[in-house]
C-alpha positions as CSV (number, residue, x, y, z in Angstrom):
1,M,-1.1,-28.9,2.3
2,I,-1.2,-28.4,6.0
3,I,1.6,-25.8,6.0
4,G,-0.1,-24.0,3.1
5,H,-3.2,-23.4,5.3
6,L,-1.0,-22.1,8.2
7,I,1.3,-19.7,6.3
8,N,-0.1,-16.6,8.0
9,D,-0.4,-18.3,11.5
10,T,3.0,-17.8,13.1
11,H,2.0,-19.5,16.4
12,S,0.8,-22.7,14.6
13,L,3.9,-22.7,12.4
14,L,6.1,-22.5,15.5
15,A,4.3,-25.5,16.9
16,C,4.6,-27.4,13.7
17,S,8.4,-26.8,13.5
18,L,8.8,-28.6,16.8
19,T,7.1,-31.8,15.6
20,C,9.9,-33.4,13.7
21,Y,12.8,-32.6,11.4
22,S,10.6,-32.9,8.2
23,W,8.0,-30.5,9.6
24,Y,10.8,-28.1,10.6
25,I,12.2,-28.0,7.1
26,A,8.7,-27.3,5.7
27,T,7.9,-24.5,8.2
28,V,11.3,-22.6,8.6
29,P,11.1,-20.8,5.2
30,H,7.7,-19.3,6.2
31,L,8.8,-18.4,9.7
32,H,11.8,-16.5,8.4
33,H,10.2,-15.1,5.3
34,T,10.2,-11.5,6.7
35,L,13.0,-9.7,8.5
36,T,12.4,-6.2,9.9
37,T,14.8,-3.9,11.6
38,S,14.6,-0.3,12.9
39,A,17.1,2.4,12.3
40,W,15.7,4.3,15.2
41,Y,18.0,3.8,18.2
42,S,15.4,4.7,20.8
43,F,13.3,1.7,19.8
44,T,11.6,0.1,22.8
45,N,13.0,-3.4,22.1
46,S,16.7,-3.0,21.3
47,K,16.9,-6.4,19.6
48,F,15.1,-5.0,16.6
49,V,17.6,-2.1,16.2
50,W,20.0,-2.2,13.3
51,P,22.0,-4.3,12.8
52,K,21.1,-6.7,15.6
53,P,18.4,-8.7,13.6
54,L,21.0,-9.3,10.9
55,R,23.6,-10.5,13.4
56,G,21.2,-12.9,15.1
57,A,19.8,-14.3,11.8
58,H,23.4,-14.7,10.4
59,K,24.5,-16.8,13.4
60,L,21.7,-19.3,12.7
61,G,22.2,-19.2,8.9
62,L,18.7,-17.9,8.3
63,L,19.5,-14.8,6.1
64,P,19.3,-16.7,2.8
65,L,15.7,-17.7,3.7
66,V,14.6,-14.0,4.0
67,R,12.3,-12.9,1.1
68,K,11.1,-9.6,2.5
69,F,13.5,-7.2,4.2
70,Q,12.4,-3.8,5.7
71,I,14.4,-1.0,7.4
72,H,12.0,1.4,9.3
73,R,12.4,4.9,10.7
74,R,9.9,6.3,13.2
75,D,10.0,9.9,12.0
76,L,10.7,10.2,8.3
77,Q,11.0,14.0,8.3
78,F,13.7,14.4,11.0
79,S,15.6,11.2,10.6
80,S,19.1,10.9,9.4
81,G,19.4,9.0,6.2
82,F,20.3,5.4,5.7
83,S,23.8,5.7,4.3
84,P,27.1,3.7,4.1
85,K,27.9,5.0,7.6
86,R,25.5,2.4,8.9
87,F,27.9,-0.4,7.8
88,N,31.1,-1.9,9.2
89,C,32.9,-4.9,7.8
90,C,30.7,-7.3,9.8
91,S,27.3,-5.7,9.2
92,L,28.1,-5.4,5.5
93,R,29.0,-9.1,5.3
94,H,25.7,-10.0,7.0
95,F,23.8,-7.6,4.8
96,R,25.2,-9.1,1.7
97,A,24.1,-12.6,2.9
98,L,20.5,-11.5,2.0
99,T,20.7,-13.1,-1.4
100,N,17.1,-14.1,-2.0
101,V,15.2,-10.9,-1.1
102,Q,12.3,-10.2,-3.4
103,D,10.6,-7.4,-1.4
104,L,12.8,-4.5,-0.1
105,G,11.6,-1.5,1.9
106,I,13.9,1.2,3.1
107,D,13.1,4.5,4.9
108,C,15.2,7.6,4.3
109,L,17.6,6.0,1.8
110,D,20.4,8.5,1.2
111,I,21.1,7.6,-2.5
112,P,23.9,10.2,-3.1
113,S,26.0,8.9,-0.3
114,F,26.1,5.5,-2.0
115,M,27.3,6.9,-5.3
116,P,29.2,5.8,-7.3
117,H,29.8,2.5,-5.4
118,I,26.1,1.7,-4.9
119,Q,26.4,-1.8,-6.3
120,L,29.0,-2.7,-3.7
121,Y,26.4,-2.3,-1.0
122,L,23.1,-3.2,-2.8
123,G,24.3,-5.2,-5.7
124,H,23.3,-8.5,-4.2
125,F,19.6,-7.5,-4.5
126,L,19.8,-7.1,-8.2
127,P,19.1,-10.6,-9.5
128,T,16.1,-11.4,-7.2
129,L,14.3,-8.1,-6.2
130,R,10.7,-7.8,-7.5
131,S,9.3,-5.1,-5.2
132,L,10.9,-1.9,-4.0
133,A,9.4,0.6,-1.4
134,M,11.1,3.8,-0.4
135,G,9.9,6.2,2.2
136,E,11.3,9.7,2.0
137,P,14.3,8.8,-0.2
138,N,17.0,11.4,-0.4
139,G,18.4,12.3,-3.9
140,S,17.5,14.0,-7.1
141,R,14.9,12.5,-9.4
142,R,17.6,11.2,-11.8
143,Q,19.4,9.6,-8.9
144,I,16.2,7.9,-7.8
145,I,15.5,6.7,-11.3
146,Y,19.1,5.4,-11.6
147,F,18.6,3.5,-8.4
148,I,15.3,2.0,-9.6
149,G,17.0,1.0,-12.9
150,L,19.6,-1.1,-11.1
151,F,16.9,-3.9,-10.6
152,R,16.3,-5.5,-13.9
153,H,13.4,-7.7,-12.7
154,L,11.5,-5.0,-10.7
155,E,7.7,-5.2,-10.9
156,D,6.2,-3.2,-8.0
157,L,7.4,0.3,-7.0
158,K,6.4,2.5,-4.0
159,I,7.8,6.0,-3.5
160,L,6.3,8.0,-0.5
161,Y,6.9,11.5,0.7
162,D,5.2,13.5,3.3
163,K,5.3,16.6,1.1
164,V,6.3,17.2,-2.5
165,N,10.0,16.7,-3.1
166,R,11.6,19.6,-4.9
167,Q,15.3,18.8,-4.7
168,E,17.3,20.4,-7.4
169,E,19.1,18.3,-10.0
170,P,22.9,18.0,-9.8
171,E,25.0,19.3,-12.7
172,D,25.9,15.8,-13.8
173,H,22.3,14.5,-13.7
174,A,22.3,13.9,-17.5
175,T,25.0,11.3,-17.2
176,L,23.0,9.2,-14.8
177,I,21.5,6.6,-17.2
178,P,19.8,3.6,-15.6
179,P,21.8,0.4,-16.5
180,F,18.5,-1.6,-17.0
181,V,14.9,-1.0,-18.0
182,P,12.9,-2.9,-15.3
183,P,9.6,-4.4,-16.4
184,L,7.5,-2.4,-13.9
185,R,4.3,-4.2,-14.8
186,G,2.9,-4.5,-11.3
187,R,1.7,-1.9,-8.8
188,L,2.8,1.7,-8.6
189,T,2.2,3.5,-5.3
190,M,3.2,7.2,-5.1
191,C,2.6,10.0,-2.7
192,S,3.6,13.7,-3.0
193,T,6.0,13.4,-6.0
194,G,6.5,16.1,-8.6
195,V,5.8,15.8,-12.3
196,G,9.5,15.7,-13.1
197,L,10.0,12.3,-11.5
198,L,7.2,10.7,-13.5
199,K,8.2,12.4,-16.7
200,D,11.9,11.3,-16.4
201,M,10.8,7.8,-15.5
202,I,8.6,7.5,-18.5
203,D,11.2,8.9,-20.8
204,L,14.2,6.9,-19.5
205,F,12.2,3.6,-19.2
206,G,10.4,4.0,-22.5
207,G,6.9,4.4,-21.0
208,A,5.0,2.9,-18.1
209,R,3.3,-0.5,-18.0
210,F,1.8,-0.6,-14.5
211,R,-1.4,-2.7,-14.0
212,Y,-2.3,-1.2,-10.6
213,L,-2.1,2.5,-9.7
214,D,-2.4,4.0,-6.2
215,I,-1.4,7.7,-6.4
216,F,-2.0,10.7,-4.2
217,N,-0.8,14.3,-4.6
218,V,1.2,13.3,-7.6
219,G,2.1,15.8,-10.3
220,G,1.5,14.4,-13.8
221,T,-1.6,12.3,-13.1
222,R,-2.8,12.7,-16.7
223,L,0.6,11.8,-18.1
224,L,0.7,8.6,-16.0
225,L,-2.8,7.5,-16.9
226,D,-2.1,8.0,-20.6
227,A,1.2,6.1,-20.4
228,C,-0.5,3.2,-18.7
229,A,-3.6,3.3,-20.9
230,G,-2.8,-0.1,-22.5
231,T,-2.0,-2.0,-19.3
232,L,-3.9,-0.3,-16.4
233,E,-6.4,-2.8,-14.8
234,T,-7.1,-1.3,-11.4
235,L,-7.2,2.3,-10.3
236,R,-7.5,3.3,-6.6
237,L,-9.4,6.6,-6.3
238,Y,-8.9,7.2,-2.6
239,P,-5.8,8.8,-1.2
240,S,-3.7,7.3,1.5
241,D,-0.8,8.8,3.4
242,P,2.6,7.0,3.8
243,R,1.4,5.4,7.0
244,G,-1.7,3.9,5.6
245,K,-4.0,6.3,7.4
246,E,-6.7,8.4,6.0
247,R,-6.0,11.9,4.6
248,S,-8.7,14.5,5.3
249,L,-11.0,15.3,2.3
250,G,-12.3,18.8,2.3
251,N,-13.5,18.9,-1.3
252,V,-12.9,17.5,-4.7
253,R,-9.5,19.2,-5.0
254,A,-8.1,17.0,-2.3
255,L,-9.3,13.8,-3.9
256,A,-8.4,14.9,-7.4
257,N,-4.8,15.6,-6.4
258,C,-5.2,19.3,-7.3
259,S,-2.5,20.3,-4.8
260,A,0.0,18.8,-7.2
261,G,-1.4,20.6,-10.3
262,S,-4.1,18.0,-11.2
263,N,-7.8,18.5,-11.6
264,L,-10.9,16.5,-12.2
265,L,-10.4,16.3,-15.9
266,D,-7.1,14.5,-15.4
267,F,-9.0,11.4,-14.3
268,N,-10.6,10.9,-17.8
269,L,-10.2,7.2,-18.4
270,S,-11.5,7.1,-22.0
271,Q,-8.0,6.1,-23.2
272,S,-7.7,3.1,-20.9
273,K,-8.8,0.0,-22.8
274,S,-7.8,-2.6,-20.2
275,L,-9.4,-1.1,-17.1
276,R,-11.2,-3.7,-15.0
277,T,-11.6,-2.3,-11.5
278,L,-12.1,0.9,-9.6
279,E,-11.4,1.0,-5.8
280,F,-12.5,3.7,-3.4
281,R,-12.9,4.0,0.4
282,V,-16.4,4.2,1.8
283,R,-15.3,6.8,4.2
284,H,-14.7,9.2,1.4
285,L,-18.0,8.5,-0.2
286,D,-19.6,9.5,3.1
287,S,-17.7,12.8,2.9
288,G,-19.6,13.4,-0.4
289,L,-23.0,13.1,1.2
290,R,-24.8,16.3,2.2
291,N,-28.6,16.5,2.4
292,G,-28.8,13.7,-0.1
293,S,-26.6,15.5,-2.7
294,L,-23.2,14.5,-3.8
295,Y,-20.0,16.4,-4.0
296,A,-16.3,15.7,-3.5
297,A,-15.7,12.0,-3.7
298,G,-19.1,11.3,-5.3
299,S,-18.5,13.9,-8.0
300,L,-15.2,12.3,-8.9
301,L,-16.7,8.8,-9.0
302,Y,-19.6,9.9,-11.2
303,Y,-17.2,11.6,-13.6
304,V,-14.7,8.7,-13.7
305,L,-17.5,6.2,-14.4
306,S,-18.9,8.3,-17.2
307,T,-15.5,8.4,-19.0
308,I,-14.7,4.7,-18.9
309,S,-14.7,3.1,-22.3
310,S,-12.9,-0.2,-21.5
311,P,-15.0,-3.2,-22.5
312,L,-13.4,-5.2,-19.7
313,F,-14.6,-2.9,-16.9
314,S,-16.8,-4.9,-14.5
315,K,-16.1,-4.2,-10.9
316,V,-16.2,-1.4,-8.3
317,V,-14.6,-2.2,-4.9
318,A,-15.8,-0.3,-1.9
319,V,-13.4,-0.7,1.1
320,Y,-14.7,-0.6,4.6
321,Q,-12.3,0.2,7.4
322,D,-12.5,0.6,11.2
323,Y,-13.9,4.1,11.3
324,D,-16.7,3.1,8.9
325,F,-18.5,1.3,11.8
326,C,-19.9,3.6,14.5
327,G,-19.2,2.6,18.1
328,I,-16.4,0.1,17.2
329,A,-12.9,0.8,18.4
330,P,-9.9,-1.4,17.5
331,P,-8.2,-2.8,20.6
332,E,-5.0,-1.0,21.3
333,L,-2.9,-1.9,24.4
334,N,-5.6,-2.9,26.9
335,T,-8.5,-0.9,25.5
336,P,-11.7,-3.0,25.6
337,L,-13.8,-3.5,22.5
338,L,-16.6,-0.9,22.4
339,W,-19.9,-2.4,21.1
340,M,-22.7,-0.4,19.5
341,T,-25.6,1.0,21.4
342,G,-29.1,0.8,20.0
343,E,-28.9,4.4,18.8
344,E,-25.6,3.7,17.1
345,V,-27.0,0.6,15.4
346,T,-29.9,2.6,14.0
347,R,-27.6,5.4,12.8
348,E,-25.3,2.7,11.2
349,A,-28.3,1.2,9.3
350,R,-29.2,4.6,8.0
351,Q,-25.7,5.2,6.9
352,H,-25.6,1.9,5.0
353,A,-28.9,2.8,3.3
354,K,-27.4,6.1,2.1
355,R,-24.3,4.3,0.8
356,F,-26.4,1.7,-1.1
357,G,-28.5,4.5,-2.5
358,V,-25.3,6.1,-4.0
359,F,-24.2,2.7,-5.3
360,R,-27.5,2.3,-7.2
361,S,-27.3,5.8,-8.5
362,M,-23.7,5.1,-9.8
363,H,-24.9,1.9,-11.4
364,R,-27.2,4.0,-13.6
365,E,-24.1,5.6,-15.1
366,R,-22.2,2.3,-15.7
367,D,-23.0,-1.4,-15.2
368,F,-20.6,-3.0,-12.7
369,Q,-20.4,-5.6,-10.0
370,L,-20.2,-4.1,-6.5
371,V,-17.6,-5.7,-4.2
372,L,-17.7,-4.8,-0.5
373,C,-14.3,-5.3,1.1
374,V,-13.9,-5.3,4.8
375,D,-10.4,-4.4,6.1
376,V,-10.6,-4.0,9.9
377,W,-8.5,-4.9,12.9
378,E,-8.6,-8.4,14.2
379,G,-10.6,-7.7,17.3
380,T,-13.5,-6.0,15.5
381,G,-13.5,-8.1,12.4
382,D,-16.3,-10.6,13.1
383,Y,-18.6,-8.0,14.6
384,A,-18.0,-5.5,11.7
385,L,-18.5,-8.2,9.1
386,G,-21.7,-9.3,10.7
387,L,-23.1,-5.7,10.6
388,L,-22.2,-5.3,7.0
389,E,-23.8,-8.7,6.0
390,E,-27.0,-7.7,7.8
391,A,-27.1,-4.4,5.8
392,V,-26.5,-6.3,2.6
393,A,-29.4,-8.7,3.4
394,V,-31.7,-5.8,4.1
395,E,-30.8,-4.0,0.9
396,K,-31.2,-7.2,-1.2
397,K,-35.0,-7.1,-0.3
398,R,-35.4,-3.6,-1.7
399,V,-36.3,-3.0,-5.3
400,G,-33.3,-2.0,-7.4
401,F,-30.4,-3.4,-5.4
402,N,-30.4,-6.7,-7.3
403,R,-29.6,-4.7,-10.4
404,V,-26.4,-3.5,-8.8
405,S,-25.0,-6.9,-7.9
406,P,-27.0,-10.1,-7.4
407,E,-24.4,-11.5,-5.0
408,P,-22.1,-8.8,-3.6
409,L,-18.8,-10.4,-2.5
410,V,-17.9,-9.5,1.1
411,V,-14.2,-10.1,1.7
412,F,-12.8,-10.3,5.3
413,R,-9.2,-9.3,5.4
414,P,-8.2,-8.9,9.1
415,R,-4.9,-7.1,9.8
416,N,-3.4,-9.7,12.1
417,S,-0.8,-7.7,14.2
418,R,0.6,-10.9,15.7
419,Q,2.3,-12.0,12.5
420,D,5.2,-9.7,12.9
421,P,6.4,-8.7,16.4
422,V,7.8,-5.4,15.1
423,E,4.5,-4.5,13.4
424,Y,2.7,-5.5,16.7
425,M,4.9,-3.2,18.8
426,I,4.6,-0.3,16.2
427,G,0.8,-0.6,16.3
428,A,0.6,-0.9,20.1
429,L,2.8,2.1,20.7
430,N,1.0,4.1,18.0
431,I,4.2,4.5,16.0
432,P,3.6,5.4,12.3
433,N,4.4,2.4,10.1
434,P,4.9,3.3,6.4
435,W,4.6,-0.3,5.4
436,L,1.4,-1.3,7.1
437,P,-0.9,-2.7,4.4
438,L,-4.2,-1.0,3.7
């Protein structure tokens, strides 16, 4: 039970591992759960450069304990792909010792270079892999789908591009039939993919069964929503780029993915019978406020709420992040925490009042429970959470807010950069990290 409370506290786990042999056995799987390496040779700390982390963990016999393995690139657009050229006899032997990986993330994976011997390099992931994340994968859409189909137990899928991938199909693309049909019943995260990839995936896998969708600039939005109509439980309405940072919202076209051929009508959810939750970012709701009127994000939310027919729908999640609190700056390097001035506190209170007004207005379209979720950096978390709780307390006293949600749930999810030294360095040096959780 003690270790269960300390799973995310690396420093405490290290102290526990020094207590005795029994405590060491209990803590070591959590300490070595994640292994991260960088394929960028100019990385500040050379011990994280491929394949040094593999070599060091192999000497200590820790590779079978790894459950999450990630290979990062700093610049996804101008990086050479991850190909068989990265391996020699030693690094391949170490790589194949990762026999219990459940979560795999690879940037710039060069799928064609592994063909047709792809299982020789990646076959040891097949029995255990449950989650796959690819940043800027190189290959045709049928090659990508073939690679996905190698993992018979795959549940979660993430495919991220900086811009829409339009690579032509090879002549033999029709012969690339996935060996398995993975369940794919978890989370789908996609950015800047064409309609062909989704269409081929649905055709070759016999449909789509995802319960959670987070898509931006994806062709075939309507096709995907219809395919997941019987299983979709959560839909994220705000876009995020591959690095977890906000994309600019100029109008409803940006939020409705119109740059990939979608429009507002593609977000009709009347066919979804299992939908429970909508998620959106408060920042984008603010972009829809102008002189008390709504446009852009607000228009999409109003439209989506009006189309929901699922009897299970009950929750709207509004996500607060760092830039949703005026005068607060997350600590980077040695930058001190900036507190709000009196004027900024007043402006913040007015902004909260506007947001709650929009929430009440949306509640007239559809009954739901409002969940306010705080996702901020560790150094600003307590302060930001206190400001939001004060705003909730004020709004509870006003007529009408209790009809929105008697007890809005405020969730504090600090992004603790100390858990992973590579993530800490990436954040401190302002290096884009495609796997940073939202």
